[in-house]
C-alpha positions in Angstrom: 0.1 -0.2 0.0 0.9 4.0 -0.9 0.2 7.1 0.8 0.3 10.6 -1.6 2.6 12.9 0.3 2.4 16.7 -1.5 5.3 18.0 -1.1 5.1 22.3 -0.8 6.8 23.9 -4.1 8.0 20.1 -5.4 5.9 17.1 -6.4 3.6 14.7 -5.6 5.1 11.7 -4.6 4.2 7.9 -3.5 5.2 6.4 0.0 5.0 2.8 0.4 3.9 1.7 4.0 7.2 1.7 6.3 8.9 3.6 4.3 10.0 7.7 5.0 9.3 10.2 2.8 12.8 11.7 2.9 13.3 8.3 2.0 10.5 7.9 -0.8 11.4 11.7 -2.0 14.7 11.3 -3.3 14.2 7.4 -4.6 11.7 9.9 -6.9 14.4 12.6 -8.1 13.5 15.1 -5.7 15.7 17.8 -4.3 14.9 17.6 -0.5 17.2 18.6 1.8 19.5 16.2 4.1 22.1 15.1 5.7 23.2 12.3 8.2 19.0 10.7 7.5 18.8 9.0 10.7 17.3 12.1 12.8 20.3 13.2 14.6 21.5 17.3 12.0 17.5 19.1 11.5 18.4 19.4 8.4 15.3 17.9 6.4 13.2 19.4 9.3 9.3 20.2 7.0 6.6 21.3 8.6 3.4 18.9 8.4 0.4 21.4 6.6 -2.0 17.9 7.5 -2.3 14.0 7.4 -0.4 10.8 10.1 2.8 11.0 10.1 4.9 8.7 12.8 8.3 9.9 13.3 10.8 7.3 15.0 14.0 8.6 17.6 15.7 11.3 16.5 18.2 13.9 18.1 17.0 16.7 20.2 19.4 18.9 19.1 17.7 17.6 15.4 14.0 19.2 16.6 13.2 20.4 19.4 10.4 19.2 21.9 8.7 23.0 21.5 8.9 22.8 17.0 6.9 19.4 17.2 4.6 20.8 19.3 3.8 23.4 17.0 3.3 20.1 13.7 7.3 20.4 13.1 9.0 17.3 11.4 12.2 15.4 10.1 11.8 13.6 7.0 14.7 11.7 7.3 12.5 9.8 10.5 8.5 10.3 8.9 5.8 7.3 7.5 3.0 8.9 6.3 0.3 6.1 7.7 -2.4 8.3 4.8 -2.2 11.2 2.6 -0.3 13.9 3.2 1.7 17.3 2.7 4.5 19.0 3.4 5.8 21.7 3.5 10.2 21.8 3.9 11.2 24.7 6.3 13.3 27.4 4.8 15.7 28.1 8.0 17.5 30.1 5.2 15.0 33.2 5.0 17.1 36.4 3.6 18.0 33.7 0.2 21.6 33.3 1.5 21.8 30.1 0.0 20.0 30.7 -3.7 22.6 31.3 -6.0 24.1 27.5 -3.8 23.0 24.5 -6.8 23.1 20.6 -5.7 25.6 18.9 -8.1 26.8 15.8 -8.8 31.2 16.7 -10.4 33.7 14.1 -11.1 36.5 14.7 -10.4 40.2 13.7 -10.0 42.6 12.5 -7.7 45.1 16.0 -8.0 47.4 14.5 -4.2 46.8 12.6 -0.5 49.4 12.9 2.0 48.3 11.1 5.2 49.0 13.6 8.1 48.1 11.8 11.4 48.3 8.0 12.0 44.8 8.0 10.8 43.6 10.9 9.0 44.4 11.9 4.5 44.3 15.1 3.4 42.6 14.7 -0.5 42.5 17.5 -3.3 40.7 16.5 -5.8 40.6 18.4 -9.4 37.6 19.3 -10.6 37.8 17.7 -14.2 34.9 20.5 -15.4 35.7 24.0 -16.3 32.4 24.8 -14.4 33.6 25.4 -10.5 31.8 24.2 -7.2 30.1 26.8 -6.0 29.1 26.4 -2.0 29.1 27.9 1.0 32.6 28.1 3.8 31.3 25.2 6.3 28.9 23.3 4.0 29.9 19.8 3.2 30.0 17.1 0.2 29.6 13.8 -0.2 31.9 12.4 -2.3 31.7 8.9 -4.3 34.9 6.6 -4.0 34.2 3.6 -6.5 31.1 1.3 -5.6 31.6 2.3 -1.8 28.9 3.7 -0.7 28.4 7.5 0.0 29.8 9.2 3.1 29.6 13.4 4.0 33.2 15.3 3.7 33.0 18.6 5.1 35.7 21.5 2.4 38.4 22.6 4.0 38.8 24.5 1.3 37.8 28.3 1.1 35.0 28.5 -2.1 37.7 31.3 -3.4 39.8 28.2 -4.4 39.4 25.7 -7.5 40.8 22.8 -5.9 38.2 20.6 -3.3 40.3 20.3 -0.1 38.5 17.4 2.3 40.5 15.3 5.6 39.5 12.1 6.0 39.9 9.9 9.0 40.2 6.5 8.8 38.7 3.5 11.0 39.2 0.2 11.1 37.1 -2.0 9.0 35.2 1.0 7.2 34.5 0.5 3.2 36.2 4.1 2.3 39.5 3.8 4.7 39.9 0.9 3.9 39.6 1.9 0.1 41.0 5.5 0.6 44.5 3.6 2.8 45.2 0.8 0.0 43.0 1.9 -3.4 43.0 5.1 -4.1 45.9 6.9 -6.0 47.3 10.0 -7.8 44.8 10.4 -11.0 41.2 8.7 -10.0 38.3 9.3 -10.4 35.9 10.2 -7.2 32.5 11.4 -7.6 30.8 14.8 -5.6 27.6 15.2 -5.3 26.7 18.8 -3.2 27.1 21.0 -1.5 24.5 20.2 1.4 24.1 21.6 5.1 22.9 24.8 7.0 27.0 25.1 9.4 27.8 27.7 6.6 30.3 31.2 7.5 27.8 33.8 8.2 29.3 36.3 6.3 26.4 39.2 7.3 27.6 38.5 11.3 29.5 41.5 12.9 30.0 40.1 16.0 32.4 37.8 17.5 32.9 34.6 16.3 33.5 31.3 18.1 34.7 28.4 16.1 34.7 24.1 18.6 36.4 21.8 16.5 37.3 17.7 17.6 39.2 15.6 15.1 38.0 17.0 11.1 35.8 18.4 12.6 38.9 20.9 11.6 38.2 21.3 8.3 34.5 23.2 7.7 35.9 25.5 10.5 39.9 25.8 8.5 37.4 26.6 5.0 34.9 29.1 8.0 38.2 30.9 8.6 39.5 31.5 5.5 36.5 32.4 4.0 36.1 35.3 7.2 40.0 36.4 5.9 38.7 36.8 2.2 36.4 39.3 2.3 38.2 40.7 5.4 35.7 39.9 8.2 37.1 42.6 11.7 35.4 40.6 14.1 37.0 38.3 16.6 37.6 34.0 15.4 38.3 32.0 18.4 39.1 28.6 17.0 39.0 25.5 19.7 40.0 22.1 18.7 40.3 19.3 20.7 41.5 16.5 20.7 42.7 13.1 22.2 46.3 13.1 22.5 48.9 15.9 20.6 50.1 12.7 18.3 46.0 13.3 16.8 46.7 17.3 16.2 47.2 18.2 13.1 47.7 21.1 10.7 48.6 23.1 13.3 51.6 25.3 11.4 48.9 26.2 9.0 47.2 28.0 11.5 50.1 29.9 13.3 49.9 30.7 8.9 47.0 32.3 9.3 47.8 34.7 13.3 50.1 35.6 11.3 47.4 37.1 8.2 44.9 38.5 11.2 45.8 40.1 14.1 41.9 39.1 15.1 41.9 35.3 15.2 42.7 33.2 17.8 43.9 29.1 18.5 43.6 26.7 20.6 44.8 23.4 21.0 43.4 21.5 23.9 44.4 17.8 24.1 42.9 15.2 26.6 45.5 13.1 27.6 48.8 15.0 29.4 50.9 16.3 26.8 55.0 16.8 27.2 53.7 20.1 25.4 53.6 23.6 27.6 52.0 25.5 24.8 49.1 22.8 24.3 46.0 23.0 26.8 45.2 20.0 28.9 41.4 18.8 29.6 37.7 19.3 27.7 37.9 21.4 25.0 34.3 22.6 26.3 35.6 23.3 29.5 38.4 25.2 28.0 36.1 27.2 26.0 33.7 28.0 29.3 37.0 29.0 31.2 38.5 31.5 28.9 34.8 33.3 27.3 32.6 35.0 30.4 30.7 37.2 28.3 29.0 35.5 24.7 26.8 38.3 23.9 26.9 38.6 20.5 28.3 35.6 19.2 28.0 33.3 16.1 29.0 29.4 17.0 30.5 26.7 14.8 30.1 24.2 15.7 32.3 20.4 14.0 33.5 17.5 15.3 32.5 14.3 17.0 28.6 13.8 17.6 29.6 13.3 21.4 31.3 16.7 21.0 29.0 19.3 19.6 26.3 17.5 21.4 28.1 18.7 24.7 29.1 22.2 22.8 25.8 22.6 22.2 24.2 22.0 25.6 27.3 23.9 27.5 26.9 27.6 25.4 23.0 27.5 25.5 23.9 27.6 28.6 26.1 30.0 29.1 23.8 32.2 27.3 23.8 31.9 23.4 21.7 31.7 21.1 19.6 28.1 19.7 19.7 30.9 16.4 23.6 31.6 16.7 24.8 27.4 16.8 25.9 26.2 13.8 26.8 22.6 14.2 26.6 20.0 11.9 28.2 16.4 14.0 29.6 13.6 11.9 27.3 10.9 11.7 26.7 9.1 8.5 23.5 7.7 6.8 24.3 4.3 8.6 25.3 5.5 11.5 22.1 4.1 13.8 20.9 6.3 15.9 19.7 5.3 19.6 16.7 6.2 21.9 17.2 9.2 23.4 16.1 8.4 26.9 
C-alpha cells in the first residue's frame, strides 16, 4: 500500500508503507534538503500541513520539543499512515543559498597526504571547467569507486579551484580501507553537493567562536580562510580538541593564518597529558567556558564527533548563546544507527 504525500513547491510523491518521506522523495528525484538521514542533523526539517505521520526516535538537537508541538517533523524519521501534505522548512530567510545549486561532479585525485596515524588530506581537481559553488562550512557526498557515499566537509575556502577534504580512517571502514589501500593519484572521485546549514554567516558583525574536534577542523578551516578572504574584522576564537598531541594536525597552517589576522586566536586542547607546555589540557568545552565569560553577540560554529558537538551545544546554550546563533553539522553518516533518546 502507498500514500500520497504532497510536498509544497515540489510535487506529489508516493510513499510505500513503512518507508520514510525522505527515502521516497530522494528515490523519486526530489531535491530534498538532507544530511545524516538518521534524525541527528535537522537538515530535512519540514512542517506537517495535514495527514497522519509517525516519527521514529531522533536527536533533540535536530528537532526541539517545542517545534514538534507546532507540527514540525524530520522527513528522514517520518513514516506516513495516510495521504499527507508537508512543507520543507526554509531556514534561509535572507536567500543566502539561492545561488547555490546541488551538483554531481567528477573530480580527479590530485594529492593524497597522510598527516596523522589516521587522517589523510585529499585534494581533488574538478574535471570540468564549471566551478563548484558552496558556502564555507558546507559539506559534500563523496563516492569512491563502488563504496557507499560518505560525507566530508570542504576544508578549502570557496575562492579556490581545487577541493580539499580531511578523511579520518576507521578500522574496518569501507571508505577507510579504500583510501588507505587503493586510492591513487589520477583516480576519479564523484562529488555531490553542497549540503549543510553550518556555513559562515558573513553578514554577522559580532565575535565568532569555533569549536572543532578531529576532522571537524576541516569546515572550521574553510570558515576561517573565507572570513579572511572577505576581510571580516571581528575577533574569531578557534578551539580545537583532540585525544592526544599526536592526533593534532594543521597547527602550522593555523600559525600562518594567525600571522595574517591579529583578530584570530587558535587554542589546541588535548585530553591526555602532554610534555608540550603550550597545549591546554582537558575537555575542549571546559577550556572554552574557562576563557570566555560573556558570550553576548557571539556566533558559534561547531564541528566534529557528535558527542562533542552535542556537549558543546548544551554548554554554550547554558552560558547564553542563543540556539539561533549556533551552527553545527555533527559528523554522522547515513549508516549510523540512532540511539533512542532517554
